[in-house]
Each structure stands twice: as C-alpha cells, then as structure tokens.
MIDOTOR-183460 format. One record per residue (C-alpha): x, y, z; residue number from 1; residue in three letters. Coordinates in nm, 4 decimals, always signed. Layout:
BEGIN
+----------+----------+----------+-----+-----+
!        u !        v !        w !   n ! res !
+----------+----------+----------+-----+-----+
!        X !        Y !        Z ! NUM ! Ala !
...
+----------+----------+----------+-----+-----+
***
This chain:
BEGIN
+----------+----------+----------+-----+-----+
!        u !        v !        w !   n ! res !
+----------+----------+----------+-----+-----+
!  +0.0000 !  +0.0000 !  +0.0000 !   1 ! Met !
!  +0.1249 !  +0.3487 !  -0.0742 !   2 ! Lys !
!  +0.2151 !  +0.5465 !  +0.2380 !   3 ! Val !
!  +0.0356 !  +0.8425 !  +0.0770 !   4 ! Ala !
!  -0.2908 !  +0.6456 !  +0.1139 !   5 ! Glu !
!  -0.2499 !  +0.5380 !  +0.4779 !   6 ! Leu !
!  -0.5057 !  +0.6727 !  +0.7225 !   7 ! Glu !
!  -0.6741 !  +0.5936 !  +1.0524 !   8 ! Gly !
!  -0.5610 !  +0.2993 !  +1.2601 !   9 ! Glu !
!  -0.3431 !  +0.1558 !  +0.9820 !  10 ! Leu !
!  -0.1464 !  +0.4819 !  +0.9637 !  11 ! Leu !
!  -0.1161 !  +0.4820 !  +1.3435 !  12 ! Asp !
!  +0.0056 !  +0.1196 !  +1.3314 !  13 ! Tyr !
!  +0.2824 !  +0.2085 !  +1.0842 !  14 ! Trp !
!  +0.3807 !  +0.5113 !  +1.2950 !  15 ! Val !
!  +0.4109 !  +0.2785 !  +1.5964 !  16 ! Ala !
!  +0.6287 !  +0.0433 !  +1.3913 !  17 ! Arg !
!  +0.8442 !  +0.3343 !  +1.2717 !  18 ! Ala !
!  +0.8822 !  +0.4551 !  +1.6313 !  19 ! Ala !
!  +0.9824 !  +0.1041 !  +1.7490 !  20 ! Asp !
!  +0.6979 !  +0.0845 !  +2.0008 !  21 ! Leu !
!  +0.6213 !  -0.2478 !  +2.1690 !  22 ! Leu !
!  +0.3855 !  -0.4888 !  +1.9939 !  23 ! Asn !
!  +0.1755 !  -0.2546 !  +1.7815 !  24 ! Pro !
!  -0.1472 !  -0.4074 !  +1.6536 !  25 ! Arg !
!  -0.4839 !  -0.3027 !  +1.5151 !  26 ! Val !
!  -0.7931 !  -0.4191 !  +1.7012 !  27 ! Asp !
!  -1.1471 !  -0.2803 !  +1.7290 !  28 ! Asp !
!  -1.0674 !  +0.0085 !  +1.4939 !  29 ! Gly !
!  -0.7707 !  +0.1352 !  +1.6981 !  30 ! Phe !
!  -0.3963 !  +0.0920 !  +1.7042 !  31 ! Cys !
!  -0.2738 !  -0.0512 !  +2.0347 !  32 ! Trp !
!  +0.0772 !  -0.0672 !  +2.1793 !  33 ! Val !
!  +0.2134 !  -0.2144 !  +2.5005 !  34 ! Glu !
!  +0.3164 !  +0.0258 !  +2.7746 !  35 ! Glu !
!  +0.5544 !  -0.1012 !  +3.0428 !  36 ! Pro !
!  +0.4309 !  -0.1101 !  +3.4007 !  37 ! Ala !
!  +0.5395 !  +0.1730 !  +3.6292 !  38 ! Cys !
!  +0.7353 !  -0.0701 !  +3.8463 !  39 ! Asp !
!  +0.9175 !  -0.2169 !  +3.5459 !  40 ! Gly !
!  +0.7591 !  -0.5614 !  +3.5880 !  41 ! Asp !
!  +0.7257 !  -0.7126 !  +3.2362 !  42 ! Pro !
!  +0.4189 !  -0.9080 !  +3.3496 !  43 ! Ala !
!  +0.2436 !  -0.5802 !  +3.4234 !  44 ! Gly !
!  +0.2397 !  -0.4305 !  +3.0744 !  45 ! Thr !
!  -0.0736 !  -0.2444 !  +2.9752 !  46 ! Leu !
!  -0.2410 !  -0.1959 !  +2.6395 !  47 ! Asp !
!  -0.2634 !  +0.1678 !  +2.5366 !  48 ! Ala !
!  -0.4434 !  +0.3205 !  +2.2403 !  49 ! Ala !
!  -0.2010 !  +0.5002 !  +2.0090 !  50 ! Phe !
!  -0.3373 !  +0.7610 !  +1.7667 !  51 ! Ser !
!  -0.0755 !  +1.0144 !  +1.6540 !  52 ! Pro !
!  -0.2653 !  +1.0833 !  +1.3310 !  53 ! Ser !
!  -0.5401 !  +1.2514 !  +1.5351 !  54 ! Thr !
!  -0.3848 !  +1.3335 !  +1.8745 !  55 ! Asp !
!  -0.1446 !  +1.6289 !  +1.8936 !  56 ! Trp !
!  -0.0150 !  +1.5200 !  +2.2362 !  57 ! Ala !
!  +0.0949 !  +1.1863 !  +2.0923 !  58 ! Thr !
!  +0.2253 !  +1.3322 !  +1.7651 !  59 ! Ala !
!  +0.4128 !  +1.6276 !  +1.9198 !  60 ! Gly !
!  +0.7139 !  +1.4342 !  +2.0500 !  61 ! Pro !
!  +0.7500 !  +1.2580 !  +1.7134 !  62 ! Ile !
!  +0.7297 !  +1.5877 !  +1.5223 !  63 ! Ile !
!  +0.9911 !  +1.7468 !  +1.7469 !  64 ! Glu !
!  +1.2290 !  +1.4501 !  +1.7608 !  65 ! Arg !
!  +1.2135 !  +1.3823 !  +1.3865 !  66 ! Glu !
!  +1.2211 !  +1.7496 !  +1.2889 !  67 ! Arg !
!  +0.9170 !  +1.7330 !  +1.0644 !  68 ! Ile !
!  +0.7644 !  +2.0546 !  +0.9350 !  69 ! Ala !
!  +0.4161 !  +2.0978 !  +0.7920 !  70 ! Phe !
!  +0.2221 !  +2.3606 !  +0.6014 !  71 ! Val !
!  -0.1575 !  +2.3699 !  +0.5831 !  72 ! Pro !
!  -0.2982 !  +2.4663 !  +0.2423 !  73 ! His !
!  -0.6193 !  +2.6672 !  +0.2522 !  74 ! Arg !
!  -0.7101 !  +2.6322 !  -0.1135 !  75 ! Asp !
!  -0.7537 !  +2.2555 !  -0.1293 !  76 ! Asp !
!  -0.8051 !  +2.1531 !  +0.2354 !  77 ! Gln !
!  -0.4761 !  +1.9616 !  +0.2366 !  78 ! Leu !
!  -0.1558 !  +1.9848 !  +0.4325 !  79 ! Ala !
!  +0.1946 !  +1.8945 !  +0.3271 !  80 ! Ser !
!  +0.4814 !  +1.7802 !  +0.5473 !  81 ! Ala !
!  +0.8503 !  +1.7306 !  +0.4972 !  82 ! Phe !
!  +1.1311 !  +1.5869 !  +0.7051 !  83 ! Lys !
!  +1.4215 !  +1.8176 !  +0.7855 !  84 ! Ile !
!  +1.7792 !  +1.6896 !  +0.7930 !  85 ! Asp !
!  +2.0031 !  +1.9385 !  +0.9729 !  86 ! Gly !
!  +1.9167 !  +2.2801 !  +0.8360 !  87 ! Asp !
!  +1.7961 !  +2.1668 !  +0.4945 !  88 ! Thr !
!  +1.4998 !  +1.9776 !  +0.3605 !  89 ! Val !
!  +1.5916 !  +1.6166 !  +0.2770 !  90 ! Ser !
!  +1.4700 !  +1.6508 !  -0.0792 !  91 ! Gly !
!  +1.1265 !  +1.5537 !  -0.2006 !  92 ! Glu !
!  +1.1730 !  +1.1940 !  -0.0880 !  93 ! Arg !
!  +0.9999 !  +1.2441 !  +0.2457 !  94 ! Phe !
!  +0.7317 !  +1.4908 !  +0.1419 !  95 ! Arg !
!  +0.3734 !  +1.3780 !  +0.2046 !  96 ! Gln !
!  +0.0263 !  +1.5260 !  +0.1734 !  97 ! Met !
!  -0.2804 !  +1.4662 !  +0.3870 !  98 ! Gly !
!  -0.6280 !  +1.5944 !  +0.4709 !  99 ! Pro !
!  -0.4910 !  +1.7272 !  +0.8026 ! 100 ! Thr !
!  -0.1447 !  +1.8346 !  +0.9187 ! 101 ! Pro !
!  -0.1163 !  +1.5318 !  +1.1493 ! 102 ! Leu !
!  -0.1975 !  +1.2844 !  +0.8735 ! 103 ! Val !
!  +0.0600 !  +1.4499 !  +0.6446 ! 104 ! Ala !
!  +0.3234 !  +1.4528 !  +0.9197 ! 105 ! Val !
!  +0.2682 !  +1.0890 !  +1.0194 ! 106 ! Met !
!  +0.2784 !  +0.9779 !  +0.6548 ! 107 ! Arg !
!  +0.6051 !  +1.1682 !  +0.6214 ! 108 ! Cys !
!  +0.7472 !  +0.9940 !  +0.9289 ! 109 ! Phe !
!  +0.6468 !  +0.6491 !  +0.8013 ! 110 ! Val !
!  +0.7900 !  +0.7114 !  +0.4536 ! 111 ! Ser !
!  +1.1175 !  +0.8353 !  +0.6056 ! 112 ! Ser !
!  +1.1543 !  +0.4978 !  +0.7815 ! 113 ! Lys !
!  +1.0031 !  +0.2501 !  +0.5338 ! 114 ! Phe !
!  +0.9913 !  +0.4167 !  +0.1926 ! 115 ! Gly !
!  +0.6878 !  +0.4937 !  -0.0204 ! 116 ! Glu !
!  +0.5090 !  +0.1583 !  +0.0239 ! 117 ! Glu !
!  +0.4216 !  -0.0658 !  +0.3192 ! 118 ! Val !
!  +0.2078 !  -0.3755 !  +0.3712 ! 119 ! Ser !
!  -0.1651 !  -0.3063 !  +0.3817 ! 120 ! Asp !
!  -0.2127 !  -0.5403 !  +0.6774 ! 121 ! Thr !
!  -0.1243 !  -0.4841 !  +1.0393 ! 122 ! Ala !
+----------+----------+----------+-----+-----+
***
C-alpha cells in the first residue's frame, strides 16, 4: 500500500512500527501498543491506544524529535509535510500530503523509515 494512502488505525500502526513501540497491533478500529508497568515488571504491561494521526499530544514528541515541518494549504483543504535533515529539507523523498497536518506529518514519518510503500495489513 502506498504510504500516501495510509489513514486511521493503519497509519497509526505504521507510525508505531516506525517509532519502534512495543507490539503494535490493530484491534477494534484502533492501534494498540504495550506500555511497560510503572514498576518495570514485564508481566504488568498495559495496552494503550495510540493515535498520533489525530492526537497532537501523541504526535508532538515525534514531530519534534524527527524534525518534521508541515504547512496547511487553505485552497484545497490539504496539508503537506517534509522531514528536515540538519538545516535543509531532505529533498522531495519524504514529502507527504494529507487531509490534516497530522496525517501528512505521520505519513512523512512512516515514509522516512520505510519508503513509499508498506504492507496493507497490520
């Protein structure tokens, strides 16, 4: 599947994979990851919903760490995003579009890790 077509829980799943989160999976229309227990006990892991394509609090650390910039476009209700390498844009290779800034940014993050295509199953 083209990264440019990813959306919803499948996009969130691929973001979790790109971020090396524990055991990402899609279930009941959501992406889930494992969160370690506060006491560090591996038997106490918890399932947590993960939705960076719609939640700014989840996406913010990824945007900052990966140095991804985005620009909303008023004329066509789209946003574009691009990954920054140092002080320059890393070419057009990691540029993505989306219906919202978060979708564009998360597509950009996924394509920077896996290329322009990924499996269409989680």
